[in-house]
DSSP file (Angstrom, degrees, kcal/mol; ACC not computed):
  #  RESIDUE AA STRUCTURE BP1 BP2  ACC     N-H-->O    O-->H-N    N-H-->O    O-->H-N    TCO  KAPPA ALPHA  PHI   PSI    X-CA   Y-CA   Z-CA
    1    1 A M     >        0   0    0      0, 0.0     4,-1.7     0, 0.0     5,-0.1   0.000 360.0 360.0 360.0 -45.0   34.5    4.6  -32.7
    2    2 A I  H  >  +     0   0    0      1,-0.2     4,-2.3     2,-0.2     5,-0.2   0.879 360.0  55.6 -67.1 -37.3   33.4    1.5  -30.8
    3    3 A V  H  > S+     0   0    0      1,-0.2     4,-2.5     2,-0.2    -1,-0.2   0.921 106.6  50.4 -60.9 -43.4   33.4    3.5  -27.5
    4    4 A N  H  > S+     0   0    0      1,-0.2     4,-2.4     2,-0.2    -1,-0.2   0.898 109.5  51.0 -61.3 -40.5   31.0    6.0  -29.1
    5    5 A S  H  X S+     0   0    0     -4,-1.7     4,-2.2     2,-0.2    -1,-0.2   0.894 110.4  48.9 -64.3 -40.6   28.7    3.2  -30.2
    6    6 A V  H  X S+     0   0    0     -4,-2.3     4,-2.3     2,-0.2    -2,-0.2   0.923 111.7  48.8 -65.5 -44.4   28.6    1.7  -26.8
    7    7 A V  H  X S+     0   0    0     -4,-2.5     4,-2.4     1,-0.2    -2,-0.2   0.916 111.9  48.9 -62.0 -43.7   27.9    5.1  -25.1
    8    8 A I  H  X S+     0   0    0     -4,-2.4     4,-2.4     1,-0.2    -1,-0.2   0.890 110.5  51.3 -63.5 -39.6   25.1    5.7  -27.6
    9    9 A A  H  X S+     0   0    0     -4,-2.2     4,-2.1     2,-0.2    -2,-0.2   0.900 110.6  48.2 -65.0 -40.6   23.6    2.3  -27.0
   10   10 A I  H  X S+     0   0    0     -4,-2.3     4,-2.3     2,-0.2    -2,-0.2   0.921 112.2  48.6 -65.6 -44.7   23.6    2.8  -23.2
   11   11 A I  H  X S+     0   0    0     -4,-2.4     4,-2.3     1,-0.2    -2,-0.2   0.910 111.2  50.8 -61.8 -42.1   22.0    6.3  -23.6
   12   12 A A  H  X S+     0   0    0     -4,-2.4     4,-2.4     2,-0.2    -1,-0.2   0.888 109.0  51.6 -63.5 -39.3   19.3    4.8  -25.9
   13   13 A L  H  X S+     0   0    0     -4,-2.1     4,-2.5     2,-0.2    -2,-0.2   0.937 111.0  46.7 -63.0 -47.5   18.6    2.0  -23.3
   14   14 A F  H  X S+     0   0    0     -4,-2.3     4,-2.4     1,-0.2    -2,-0.2   0.889 112.0  51.2 -63.1 -39.1   18.1    4.5  -20.5
   15   15 A A  H  X S+     0   0    0     -4,-2.3     4,-2.4     2,-0.2    -1,-0.2   0.917 110.7  49.0 -63.1 -43.3   15.9    6.6  -22.7
   16   16 A F  H  X S+     0   0    0     -4,-2.4     4,-2.3     2,-0.2    -2,-0.2   0.932 112.2  47.5 -62.0 -46.8   13.8    3.6  -23.6
   17   17 A L  H  X S+     0   0    0     -4,-2.5     4,-2.0     1,-0.2    -2,-0.2   0.893 112.5  49.8 -63.6 -39.8   13.4    2.5  -19.9
   18   18 A G  H  X S+     0   0    0     -4,-2.4     4,-2.1     2,-0.2    -1,-0.2   0.911 111.3  47.9 -64.6 -43.2   12.5    6.1  -18.9
   19   19 A M  H  X S+     0   0    0     -4,-2.4     4,-2.3     1,-0.2    -2,-0.2   0.875 110.4  52.4 -66.9 -37.0    9.9    6.4  -21.6
   20   20 A R  H  X S+     0   0    0     -4,-2.3     4,-2.1     2,-0.2    -1,-0.2   0.899 108.8  50.5 -64.8 -40.1    8.4    3.0  -20.7
   21   21 A S  H  X S+     0   0    0     -4,-2.0     4,-2.0     2,-0.2    -2,-0.2   0.913 111.0  48.3 -63.7 -43.5    8.2    4.1  -17.0
   22   22 A V  H  X S+     0   0    0     -4,-2.1     4,-2.2     1,-0.2    -2,-0.2   0.904 109.9  52.4 -63.3 -41.9    6.4    7.3  -18.0
   23   23 A A  H  X S+     0   0    0     -4,-2.3     4,-1.3     1,-0.2    -1,-0.2   0.893 107.8  51.6 -62.4 -40.5    4.0    5.4  -20.2
   24   24 A K  H  <>S+     0   0    0     -4,-2.1     5,-2.7     1,-0.2     3,-0.3   0.924 110.5  48.2 -61.6 -44.2    3.1    3.0  -17.4
   25   25 A R  H ><5S+     0   0    0     -4,-2.0     3,-1.5     1,-0.2    -2,-0.2   0.883 107.9  54.6 -65.9 -37.3    2.3    5.9  -15.1
   26   26 A L  H 3<5S+     0   0    0     -4,-2.2    -1,-0.2     1,-0.3    -2,-0.2   0.803 108.2  50.5 -64.7 -28.3    0.2    7.6  -17.7
   27   27 A H  T 3<5S-     0   0    0     -4,-1.3    -1,-0.3    -3,-0.3    11,-0.2   0.311 125.0-103.3 -92.4   8.2   -1.9    4.4  -18.0
   28   28 A G  T < 5S+     0   0    0     -3,-1.5     2,-0.7     1,-0.2     9,-0.3   0.562  83.1 124.2  86.8   9.1   -2.3    4.3  -14.2
   29   29 A D      < -     0   0    0     -5,-2.7    -1,-0.2    -6,-0.2    -2,-0.2  -0.902  40.7-168.7-106.0 112.5    0.2    1.5  -13.4
   30   30 A C        -     0   0    0     -2,-0.7    -1,-0.1    -3,-0.1    -5,-0.1   0.639  35.6-127.3 -76.0 -11.7    2.8    2.8  -10.9
   31   31 A G  S    S+     0   0    0      1,-0.3     2,-0.1    -7,-0.1    -1,-0.1   0.538  70.6 116.8  80.2   4.5    4.9   -0.3  -11.5
   32   32 A C  S    S-     0   0    0      1,-0.0    -1,-0.3     0, 0.0    32,-0.1  -0.290  87.3 -85.7 -96.5-173.9    5.1   -1.1   -7.8
   33   33 A S  S    S+     0   0    0     30,-0.4    31,-0.1     1,-0.2    -1,-0.0   0.727 124.3  57.5 -68.0 -19.8    3.8   -4.2   -6.0
   34   34 A G        +     0   0    0     29,-0.2    -1,-0.2     1,-0.1    30,-0.1   0.983  65.4 167.4 -72.9 -59.5    0.4   -2.7   -5.7
   35   35 A G        +     0   0    0      1,-0.1    -1,-0.1     3,-0.0     3,-0.1   0.721  18.8 143.9  56.9  24.7   -0.3   -2.1   -9.3
   36   36 A G        -     0   0    0      1,-0.1     3,-0.2     2,-0.1    -1,-0.1   0.714  51.4-133.3 -71.2 -19.7   -4.0   -1.4   -8.6
   37   37 A G    >   -     0   0    0     -9,-0.3     3,-1.3     1,-0.2    -8,-0.2  -0.067  31.1 -69.5  86.7 167.0   -4.2    1.3  -11.3
   38   38 A A  T 3  S+     0   0    0      1,-0.3    -1,-0.2   -11,-0.2   -10,-0.1   0.663 123.7  68.4 -71.3 -16.7   -5.8    4.7  -11.2
   39   39 A A  T 3   +     0   0    0     -3,-0.2    -1,-0.3   -11,-0.1    -2,-0.1   0.350  66.4 134.6 -87.5   8.0   -9.3    3.4  -10.9
   40   40 A E    <   -     0   0    0     -3,-1.3     2,-0.4     1,-0.1    -3,-0.1  -0.379  42.9-153.7 -60.9 128.4   -8.8    1.9   -7.4
   41   41 A I        -     0   0    0     -2,-0.1     2,-0.4    30,-0.0    -2,-0.1  -0.893  15.1-120.0-109.7 133.8  -11.8    2.8   -5.2
   42   42 A K        -     0   0    0     -2,-0.4     2,-0.3    32,-0.0    30,-0.1  -0.575  26.7-147.4 -75.6 127.8  -11.5    3.1   -1.4
   43   43 A L        -     0   0    0     -2,-0.4    35,-0.1    28,-0.3    36,-0.1  -0.735   6.5-140.4 -94.9 143.4  -13.7    0.7    0.5
   44   44 A E        -     0   0    0     -2,-0.3     4,-0.1     1,-0.1    40,-0.0  -0.662  27.6 -98.2 -97.5 156.6  -15.3    1.6    3.8
   45   45 A P        -     0   0    0      0, 0.0    34,-0.1     0, 0.0    -1,-0.1  -0.334  26.5-123.6 -69.8 157.6  -15.6   -0.8    6.7
   46   46 A M  S    S+     0   0    0     32,-0.5     2,-0.7     1,-0.2    38,-0.1   0.905 101.2  53.1 -68.3 -41.0  -19.0   -2.5    7.2
   47   47 A D        +     0   0    0     36,-0.1    -1,-0.2     1,-0.1    35,-0.1  -0.864  58.8 171.2-101.1 111.7  -19.4   -1.3   10.8
   48   48 A K        +     0   0    0     -2,-0.7     2,-0.9    -4,-0.1    -1,-0.1   0.204  40.7 114.9-104.9  14.9  -18.9    2.5   11.0
   49   49 A D    >   -     0   0    0      1,-0.2     3,-2.2     2,-0.0     4,-0.3  -0.763  52.4-159.9 -87.3 105.2  -20.0    2.9   14.7
   50   50 A K  G >  S+     0   0    0     -2,-0.9     3,-1.4     1,-0.3    -1,-0.2   0.725  84.5  70.5 -60.9 -22.5  -16.8    4.2   16.4
   51   51 A S  G 3  S+     0   0    0      1,-0.3    -1,-0.3    -3,-0.1    -2,-0.0   0.686  90.7  61.9 -69.8 -15.0  -18.1    3.1   19.8
   52   52 A H  G <  S+     0   0    0     -3,-2.2     2,-0.7     1,-0.1    49,-0.3   0.600  87.8  82.3 -82.3 -12.0  -17.7   -0.6   18.7
   53   53 A Y    <   +     0   0    0     -3,-1.4    47,-0.3    -4,-0.3    -1,-0.1  -0.853  51.2 173.6-101.2 113.2  -13.9   -0.1   18.3
   54   54 A L        +     0   0    0     45,-0.9    73,-2.7    -2,-0.7     2,-0.3   0.550  59.3  45.7 -97.3 -10.3  -12.1   -0.4   21.6
   55   55 A Y  E     -AB  99 126A   0     44,-2.2    44,-2.8    71,-0.3     2,-0.3  -0.899  59.8-149.2-132.9 157.9   -8.5   -0.2   20.4
   56   56 A T  E     -AB  98 125A   0     69,-2.9    69,-2.7    -2,-0.3     2,-0.3  -0.888  17.6-169.0-117.1 157.7   -6.2    1.8   18.1
   57   57 A A  E     -AB  97 124A   0     40,-2.0    40,-2.9    -2,-0.3     2,-0.5  -0.997  17.9-152.2-146.0 145.1   -3.2    0.3   16.3
   58   58 A N  E     -AB  96 123A   0     65,-2.3    65,-2.2    -2,-0.3     2,-0.5  -0.983  22.1-166.1-114.4 120.0   -0.4    1.7   14.3
   59   59 A V  E     -AB  95 122A   0     36,-2.8    36,-2.1    -2,-0.5     2,-0.4  -0.922  15.3-138.6-113.6 124.9    0.9   -0.8   11.7
   60   60 A G  E     -AB  94 121A   0     61,-2.8    60,-2.4    -2,-0.5    61,-0.8  -0.690  23.1-168.9 -78.8 129.1    4.2   -0.5    9.9
   61   61 A V  E     - B   0 119A   0     32,-2.5     2,-0.4    -2,-0.4     3,-0.4  -0.976   4.7-159.3-127.6 120.6    3.7   -1.5    6.2
   62   62 A E  E     + B   0 118A   0     56,-3.4    56,-1.9    -2,-0.5    -2,-0.0  -0.794  67.7  37.4 -99.4 138.0    6.7   -2.0    3.9
   63   63 A G        +     0   0    0     -2,-0.4   -30,-0.4     1,-0.4     2,-0.3   0.296  69.6 133.6 113.4  -8.2    6.4   -1.8    0.1
   64   64 A M        +     0   0    0     -3,-0.4    -1,-0.4     1,-0.1     3,-0.1  -0.565  16.1 162.1 -76.5 137.1    3.9    1.0   -0.5
   65   65 A K        +     0   0    0     -2,-0.3     2,-0.3     1,-0.2    -1,-0.1   0.522  55.8  18.9-129.0 -14.1    5.1    3.5   -3.2
   66   66 A C  S  > S-     0   0    0      1,-0.1     4,-1.9    24,-0.0     3,-0.2  -0.894  84.0 -87.8-151.5 176.6    2.0    5.4   -4.4
   67   67 A K  H  > S+     0   0    0     -2,-0.3     4,-2.3     1,-0.2     5,-0.2   0.873 123.1  55.1 -59.5 -39.6   -1.5    6.5   -3.6
   68   68 A D  H  > S+     0   0    0      1,-0.2     4,-2.4     2,-0.2    -1,-0.2   0.868 105.3  53.0 -64.3 -35.8   -2.9    3.3   -5.2
   69   69 A C  H  > S+     0   0    0     -3,-0.2     4,-2.4     2,-0.2    -1,-0.2   0.928 109.3  49.2 -62.4 -44.4   -0.7    1.2   -2.9
   70   70 A A  H  X S+     0   0    0     -4,-1.9     4,-2.5     1,-0.2    -2,-0.2   0.904 111.7  48.5 -62.5 -41.9   -2.2    3.1    0.1
   71   71 A I  H  X S+     0   0    0     -4,-2.3     4,-2.9     2,-0.2   -28,-0.3   0.902 110.2  52.0 -65.0 -40.4   -5.7    2.5   -1.1
   72   72 A K  H  X S+     0   0    0     -4,-2.4     4,-2.3     2,-0.2    -2,-0.2   0.919 111.3  46.5 -62.7 -43.7   -5.0   -1.2   -1.7
   73   73 A V  H  X S+     0   0    0     -4,-2.4     4,-2.1     2,-0.2     5,-0.2   0.930 113.8  49.0 -63.2 -45.7   -3.7   -1.6    1.9
   74   74 A S  H  X S+     0   0    0     -4,-2.5     4,-2.8     1,-0.2    11,-0.2   0.925 112.2  48.6 -59.1 -45.8   -6.7    0.3    3.3
   75   75 A N  H  X S+     0   0    0     -4,-2.9     4,-1.3     1,-0.2    -2,-0.2   0.911 110.6  48.9 -63.2 -44.0   -9.1   -1.8    1.3
   76   76 A V  H  < S+     0   0    0     -4,-2.3     4,-0.3     1,-0.2    -1,-0.2   0.872 114.9  45.5 -68.0 -34.9   -7.7   -5.1    2.3
   77   77 A L  H >< S+     0   0    0     -4,-2.1     3,-1.6    -5,-0.2    -2,-0.2   0.912 110.5  52.8 -72.3 -41.9   -7.6   -4.1    6.0
   78   78 A N  H 3< S+     0   0    0     -4,-2.8   -32,-0.5     1,-0.3    -1,-0.2   0.728  99.6  64.9 -65.4 -20.1  -11.2   -2.7    5.9
   79   79 A S  T 3< S+     0   0    0     -4,-1.3     2,-0.5    -5,-0.2    -1,-0.3   0.644  84.1  88.9 -77.6 -13.1  -12.3   -6.0    4.4
   80   80 A V  S X  S-     0   0    0     -3,-1.6     3,-1.8    -4,-0.3     2,-0.2  -0.749  91.4-113.6 -85.8 126.3  -11.4   -7.7    7.7
   81   81 A D  T 3  S+     0   0    0     -2,-0.5     3,-0.1     1,-0.3    -2,-0.1  -0.392 101.9  26.1 -60.2 125.8  -14.3   -7.7   10.2
   82   82 A G  T 3  S+     0   0    0      1,-0.3    18,-2.0    -2,-0.2     2,-0.4   0.459  98.3 104.3 100.2   2.9  -13.4   -5.5   13.1
   83   83 A I  E <   -C   99   0A   0     -3,-1.8     2,-0.4    -6,-0.2    -1,-0.3  -0.967  40.6-178.7-120.3 133.6  -10.8   -3.3   11.4
   84   84 A W  E     -C   98   0A   0     14,-2.4    14,-2.7    -2,-0.4     2,-0.6  -0.967  19.5-146.8-126.9 113.4  -11.4    0.3   10.3
   85   85 A T  E     +C   97   0A   0     -2,-0.4    12,-0.2   -11,-0.2     3,-0.1  -0.703  19.3 177.1 -81.6 117.8   -8.5    1.9    8.5
   86   86 A T  E     -     0   0A   0     10,-2.5     2,-0.3    -2,-0.6    11,-0.2   0.787  65.1  -2.1 -92.4 -30.5   -8.4    5.6    9.4
   87   87 A K  E     -C   96   0A   0      9,-1.5     9,-3.5     2,-0.0     2,-0.5  -0.942  49.7-160.5-162.4 138.2   -5.2    6.6    7.6
   88   88 A V  E     -C   95   0A   0     -2,-0.3     2,-0.6     7,-0.2     7,-0.2  -0.993  14.9-162.9-118.9 125.5   -2.5    5.1    5.5
   89   89 A N  E  >> -C   94   0A   0      5,-2.9     5,-2.1    -2,-0.5     4,-0.7  -0.925   9.4-170.0-114.3 110.7    0.7    7.2    5.2
   90   90 A I  T >45S+     0   0    0     -2,-0.6     3,-0.5     1,-0.2    -1,-0.2   0.917  88.0  51.2 -64.6 -44.6    3.1    6.3    2.4
   91   91 A G  T 345S+     0   0    0      1,-0.2    -1,-0.2     2,-0.1    -2,-0.0   0.878 117.2  38.0 -63.0 -39.9    5.9    8.5    3.7
   92   92 A K  T 345S-     0   0    0      2,-0.1    -1,-0.2   -32,-0.0    -2,-0.2   0.488 104.5-131.1 -88.7  -3.8    5.8    7.0    7.2
   93   93 A K  T <<5 +     0   0    0     -4,-0.7   -32,-2.5    -3,-0.5     2,-0.3   0.940  65.4 118.9  53.3  52.6    5.1    3.5    5.9
   94   94 A S  E   < -AC  60  89A   0     -5,-2.1    -5,-2.9   -34,-0.3     2,-0.4  -0.956  54.0-149.4-146.1 161.8    2.2    3.1    8.3
   95   95 A A  E     -AC  59  88A   0    -36,-2.1   -36,-2.8    -2,-0.3     2,-0.5  -0.999  14.9-146.5-132.6 130.9   -1.5    2.5    8.7
   96   96 A A  E     -AC  58  87A   0     -9,-3.5   -10,-2.5    -2,-0.4    -9,-1.5  -0.858  27.3-175.3 -97.8 129.3   -3.6    3.9   11.6
   97   97 A L  E     -AC  57  85A   0    -40,-2.9   -40,-2.0    -2,-0.5     2,-0.4  -0.885  29.3-144.3-126.9 152.7   -6.4    1.5   12.5
   98   98 A L  E     -AC  56  84A   0    -14,-2.7   -14,-2.4    -2,-0.3     2,-0.4  -0.954  33.6-164.9-105.5 137.4   -9.4    1.3   14.8
   99   99 A L  E     -AC  55  83A   0    -44,-2.8   -44,-2.2    -2,-0.4   -45,-0.9  -0.941  21.5-137.7-129.4 145.5   -9.9   -2.2   16.1
  100  100 A K    >   -     0   0    0    -18,-2.0     3,-1.6    -2,-0.4   -47,-0.1  -0.597  42.0-104.6 -85.8 161.5  -12.5   -4.3   17.8
  101  101 A N  T 3  S+     0   0    0    -49,-0.3    -1,-0.1     1,-0.3   -48,-0.1   0.668 114.6  65.3 -66.1 -15.4  -11.3   -6.6   20.5
  102  102 A S  T 3  S+     0   0    0      2,-0.1     2,-0.4   -20,-0.0    -1,-0.3   0.516  75.7 105.4 -86.1  -3.5  -11.5   -9.7   18.4
  103  103 A V    <   -     0   0    0     -3,-1.6     2,-0.2   -21,-0.2   -21,-0.1  -0.635  55.9-157.6 -83.2 128.6   -8.9   -8.7   15.8
  104  104 A T     >  -     0   0    0     -2,-0.4     4,-1.6     1,-0.1     3,-0.1  -0.639  28.4-117.1-101.2 161.2   -5.5  -10.5   16.1
  105  105 A D  H  > S+     0   0    0     -2,-0.2     4,-2.8     1,-0.2     5,-0.2   0.872 116.4  58.2 -60.0 -37.0   -2.1   -9.4   15.0
  106  106 A E  H  > S+     0   0    0      1,-0.2     4,-2.8     2,-0.2    -1,-0.2   0.877 102.2  53.0 -64.0 -37.6   -2.1  -12.5   12.7
  107  107 A Q  H  > S+     0   0    0      2,-0.2     4,-2.1     1,-0.2    -1,-0.2   0.909 111.7  46.4 -62.8 -41.0   -5.3  -11.3   10.9
  108  108 A I  H  X S+     0   0    0     -4,-1.6     4,-2.3     2,-0.2     5,-0.2   0.948 114.4  46.5 -65.3 -49.5   -3.6   -7.9   10.3
  109  109 A R  H  X S+     0   0    0     -4,-2.8     4,-2.5     1,-0.2    -2,-0.2   0.907 113.2  49.8 -59.8 -43.2   -0.4   -9.5    9.0
  110  110 A S  H  X S+     0   0    0     -4,-2.8     4,-2.4    -5,-0.2    -1,-0.2   0.913 110.4  49.0 -64.6 -43.9   -2.2  -11.9    6.8
  111  111 A A  H  X S+     0   0    0     -4,-2.1     4,-1.0    -5,-0.2    -1,-0.2   0.933 113.9  45.6 -62.2 -46.3   -4.4   -9.3    5.2
  112  112 A V  H  <>S+     0   0    0     -4,-2.3     5,-2.1     1,-0.2     3,-0.5   0.901 113.0  50.6 -65.2 -40.8   -1.4   -7.0    4.4
  113  113 A A  H ><5S+     0   0    0     -4,-2.5     3,-1.4     1,-0.2    -1,-0.2   0.884 105.2  56.6 -64.3 -38.4    0.6  -10.0    3.1
  114  114 A N  H 3<5S+     0   0    0     -4,-2.4    -1,-0.2     1,-0.3    -2,-0.2   0.759 104.1  54.4 -64.9 -23.4   -2.3  -11.0    0.8
  115  115 A A  T 3<5S-     0   0    0     -4,-1.0    -1,-0.3    -3,-0.5    -2,-0.2   0.531 126.1-102.0 -85.8  -7.1   -2.2   -7.5   -0.7
  116  116 A G  T < 5S+     0   0    0     -3,-1.4     2,-0.2     1,-0.4    -3,-0.2   0.653  86.4 104.5  98.5  17.0    1.5   -7.9   -1.5
  117  117 A Y      < -     0   0    0     -5,-2.1     2,-0.4   -83,-0.0    -1,-0.4  -0.710  61.4-123.0-123.5 174.5    3.0   -5.9    1.4
  118  118 A A  E     -B   62   0A   0    -56,-1.9   -56,-3.4    -2,-0.2     2,-0.5  -0.966  12.8-132.6-125.5 138.0    4.8   -6.7    4.6
  119  119 A V  E     -B   61   0A   0     -2,-0.4   -58,-0.3   -58,-0.2     3,-0.1  -0.755  18.0-176.4 -85.1 128.4    4.0   -5.7    8.2
  120  120 A T  E     -     0   0A   0    -60,-2.4     2,-0.3    -2,-0.5   -59,-0.1   0.551  66.0 -18.3-101.0 -11.4    7.0   -4.4   10.0
  121  121 A G  E     -B   60   0A   0    -61,-0.8   -61,-2.8     2,-0.0     2,-0.4  -0.867  50.3-143.3 174.4 153.3    5.4   -3.9   13.4
  122  122 A I  E     -B   59   0A   0     -2,-0.3     2,-0.5   -63,-0.2   -63,-0.2  -0.990  12.0-174.0-133.7 124.4    2.0   -3.5   15.2
  123  123 A R  E     -B   58   0A   0    -65,-2.2   -65,-2.3    -2,-0.4     2,-0.3  -0.962  11.4-169.8-119.3 113.1    1.5   -1.2   18.2
  124  124 A K  E     -B   57   0A   0     -2,-0.5     2,-0.3   -67,-0.2   -67,-0.2  -0.760   5.9-179.7-104.2 149.3   -2.0   -1.5   19.8
  125  125 A R  E     -B   56   0A   0    -69,-2.7   -69,-2.9    -2,-0.3     2,-0.3  -0.992  29.2-115.7-142.6 148.9   -3.5    0.7   22.4
  126  126 A T  E      B   55   0A   0     -2,-0.3   -71,-0.3   -71,-0.2   -72,-0.1  -0.646 360.0 360.0 -80.8 140.0   -6.8    0.8   24.3
  127  127 A I              0   0    0    -73,-2.7   -72,-0.1    -2,-0.3    -1,-0.1   0.472 360.0 360.0 -76.1 360.0   -9.0    3.8   23.6
């Protein structure tokens, strides 16, 4: 009898946690470190002249779990003068960037960290 009660309590706990997770997603909260919500709007860089960007970079980003996380990473990078985020890939855990020559690795790491994520690597190339 007690075993049945324990099993029922465990099943009820898992059902509650599952329903809470679904409710969060329905309200636009993915429950991850981004948590930006469904209303997150992608920001563009101030300078859109591609001839001003002399380098490309591929940045490894750990911690993204959803589209809102990708938008948040893109926005925080685009807010740094000299960075244009061309693509953020959740599956590959990466962000493709165009860079002006004045952008340092530390600026990239700091921006990503301020958004709640971690840089796992930065590979720069001259265009």
